[in-house]
N, C-alpha and C positions, 0 to 999 in steps of 0.2 A: 504494500500500500504506500503511495507517495506521501511525503511529509505533509503536504498541503491538505490531503484528505483526512489525515489523522488529527488535524487541528494544530499542527506544528508549523512554525514559519521558518523559511530558509533565511539564514542570516548572512550568508556569504555569496558573493557573485562568483559564478563558476563557468568555465568554458566547456565543461563536460556535461552538456545538456542531455546526452544519451544515457547517462547513468554509469558509464565506464570511465576508466582513467586513461588519459592520453598524455603522459608527461613530456614526451619528445615533441609532439605536435603543439602542445601548449607553450613550451619554452621557445620553439621556433616562432610562433605567432607573436609572443610578447617581445622577443628579440627583434623581430621585423618592425614592429611599431616603434620600439624605443630607438632603434638605429634610424628609422625613417624620420621620426620627429627631431632627432639630433641633426640629421642632414638638413632638414627644413630650417631649423634655427640657425645652424652654422652657415647655411647658404645665404641667408639674408644679411649676414654681417660681412662686409667686404674684407675685413682683416683676417677672417677665418675661412676664406674661400677654399684653401687647400684641404682643410679637415672636413668641410662640408662636401666637397667633391669626393673625398675618400669615403665618407659615410654613405653618400649616395651610390657610389659604385659597389660598395659592399651590401648595402641595404636592399637594393632593387633585386639582384639575383637571389638573395636570401628570402625575400618576401615571395618571389615567384616559386621557389622550391617549396616554401612553407605552404603556399596555396595548393601546390600539386599534391602534397601528402596530408592536407588538412582533413579532419573528420567531421567536425561540427560547424554549425553556422557561426557561432561566436568566434571561432578561430578564423574563419573566412573573412569576417568583418575586419578583424585586426590586420589580417594580411593585406586586404585591399587598401585600407587606410595607410598602412606602412609602405605599400608600393607607390601610392600617389605622393606621399610625403617625401619618399626617397627621390622620386623622379623630379618633383618640383624643386626640392632642395639642391639636387645636382644641377638642375638648369640654372638656378640663381647663382650657384657657386661657379658655374661655367661662365656666366655673364660677368662675374667679378674677377675672373682670371683662371679659374679651373685649377690645374695642377702646376701652373707657373708660380715660381716663388715670389 
């Protein structure tokens, strides 16, 4: 019986909506969004264009692979947000100089 039917409330947000554990997929999805958001923030700042580009180049393939192996919808949401953030962050970093010192 699900916890909601028994009168219990779920207190934690979970990516495992199917009731099973997916530690590898969850960690990939969280890593993709964290690196993507880092690329986005670092790409906006002209002085940190190198690190923004580096985070974008790492974050986009990571998010794509994470999307490939994802199991639940929550993981897929994080992956897509991480992909977009990595791409936009890398684009802004490229505008500010990319990998040039």
